[in-house]
C-alpha positions in Angstrom: -35.8 -12.2 1.1 -34.4 -15.7 1.0 -32.8 -14.8 -2.3 -31.1 -11.7 -0.7 -29.7 -13.8 2.1 -28.4 -16.4 -0.3 -26.7 -13.6 -2.3 -25.2 -12.1 0.8 -23.9 -15.5 1.8 -22.3 -16.0 -1.6 -20.6 -12.6 -1.3 -19.3 -13.4 2.2 -18.0 -16.8 1.0 -16.3 -15.1 -2.0 -14.7 -12.5 0.3 -13.5 -15.2 2.7 -11.9 -17.1 -0.2 -10.2 -13.9 -1.5 -9.0 -12.9 2.0 -7.7 -16.5 2.6 -5.8 -16.4 -0.7 -4.3 -13.0 0.1 -3.3 -14.3 3.5 -1.7 -17.4 2.0 0.1 -15.3 -0.6 1.3 -13.0 2.1 2.5 -15.8 4.2 4.5 -17.4 1.3 5.9 -14.1 0.0 7.2 -12.7 3.3 10.2 -13.7 5.3 9.9 -14.7 8.9 11.6 -11.4 9.9 8.8 -9.5 8.1 6.1 -11.5 9.9 7.9 -10.9 13.2 8.0 -7.2 12.5 4.3 -7.3 11.8 3.6 -9.0 15.1 5.7 -6.5 16.9 3.9 -3.6 15.2 0.6 -5.2 16.0 1.5 -5.4 19.7 3.2 -2.0 19.7 0.0 -0.4 18.4 -2.3 -2.0 20.9 -3.9 -1.0 24.2 -2.2 -4.0 25.8 1.2 -2.5 25.0 0.2 0.9 26.3 -1.0 -0.6 29.6 2.1 -2.7 30.0 4.4 0.1 29.1 2.6 2.5 31.5 2.8 -0.1 34.3 6.6 -0.6 33.7 7.2 3.2 33.7 5.3 3.6 36.9 7.1 0.7 38.5 10.5 2.0 37.3 9.9 5.5 38.7 8.4 4.2 42.0 11.3 1.7 42.6 13.9 4.3 41.9 12.2 7.1 43.8 11.1 5.8 47.2 13.4 6.0 50.1 12.7 2.5 51.5 13.7 1.0 48.1 17.1 2.9 48.2 18.9 -0.4 48.3 17.7 -1.4 44.8 17.9 2.0 43.1 19.6 1.4 39.8 18.5 4.7 38.0 18.2 7.6 40.4 16.4 10.8 39.4 16.7 12.3 36.6 16.3 8.8 35.3 19.0 8.8 32.7 18.9 5.1 32.1 15.1 5.3 31.6 15.6 8.0 29.0 18.2 5.8 27.3 15.8 2.8 27.3 12.9 5.0 26.0 15.1 6.3 23.2 16.2 2.8 22.2 12.6 1.7 22.2 11.5 4.6 20.0 14.5 4.1 17.7 13.7 0.5 17.1 10.0 0.5 17.3 9.4 3.3 14.7 11.2 1.6 11.8 9.6 -1.7 12.6 6.1 -0.1 12.5 6.9 1.7 9.3 8.0 -1.5 7.6 4.8 -3.2 8.7 2.7 -0.3 7.4 4.5 -0.4 4.1 3.7 -4.1 3.7 0.1 -3.5 4.8 -0.2 -0.6 2.2 1.0 -3.0 -0.5 -1.4 -5.6 0.6 -4.3 -3.0 0.7 -3.3 -2.0 -2.8 -3.6 -5.6 -3.9 -7.0 -5.9 -2.2 -8.2 -2.7 -3.9 -7.2 -4.1 -7.3 -9.2 -7.2 -6.6 -12.2 -5.1 -5.4 -11.9 -3.0 -8.6 -12.0 -6.1 -10.7 -15.0 -7.5 -8.9 -16.8 -4.1 -9.1 -16.0 -3.9 -12.8 -17.3 -7.4 -13.5 -20.5 -6.6 -11.5 -21.0 -3.4 -13.5 -20.6 -5.3 -16.8 -23.2 -7.9 -15.6 -25.6 -5.2 -14.6 -25.1 -3.5 -18.0 -25.9 -6.9 -19.7 -29.0 -7.4 -17.6 -30.2 -3.9 -18.3 -29.8 -4.4 -22.1 -31.6 -7.7 -21.8 -34.5 -6.0 -19.9 -34.7 -3.3 -22.6 -34.9 -6.0 -25.3 -37.6 -7.8 -23.4 -39.5 -4.5 -22.8 -39.3 -3.8 -26.6 -40.6 -7.2 -27.5 -43.4 -6.9 -25.0 -44.4 -3.6 -26.4 -44.3 -5.0 -30.0 -46.4 -8.0 -28.9 -48.9 -5.7 -27.1 -49.0 -3.5 -30.2 -49.7 -6.4 -32.5 -52.4 -7.7 -30.2 -53.9 -4.3 -30.1 -53.8 -4.0 -33.9 -55.4 -7.4 -34.3 -58.2 -6.4 -31.8 -58.8 -3.2 -33.6 -59.0 -5.0 -37.0 -61.4 -7.6 -35.6 -63.6 -4.9 -34.1 -63.5 -2.9 -37.3 -64.4 -6.0 -39.3 -67.4 -6.6 -36.9 -68.5 -2.9 -37.3 -68.1 -3.2 -41.1 -70.2 -6.4 -41.0 -72.9 -4.7 -38.9 -73.0 -1.8 -41.2 -73.3 -4.0 -44.3 -76.1 -6.0 -42.7 -78.1 -2.8 -42.0 -78.1 -1.7 -45.6 
């Protein structure tokens, strides 16, 4: 079991190194605007954004609907300014999220190539180990066969000797 844990730890360390290298390559190969777009997309696709957005919408509607806040109404019903803001938000947020998804897809492709290479190497090593085991198995069967033949010969020689002594 200790051997299994050690192997798992080695695999985890290797994955961390690969991920770290991919993150470094990503950081050095992308512009600051790309990284900003990724952060915006990360926030735009989170529950935090949904909660904040929902709260702002409710606040907007409440402030512009209640009679005692009539003094500060800046977008009366049918909320044309709110529709404009939502349209702008959707118009800018969608391309930013798509840019981020495209970069993430390219990064995922790079990771899958690395995974394929690792799996291929592991498969080759397993094949070599299997061949080695077959060779050992064949040698063991040859050794056992030789030992068996030698035992049979010695027993036959003893039987022959006994028969000759009886005559």
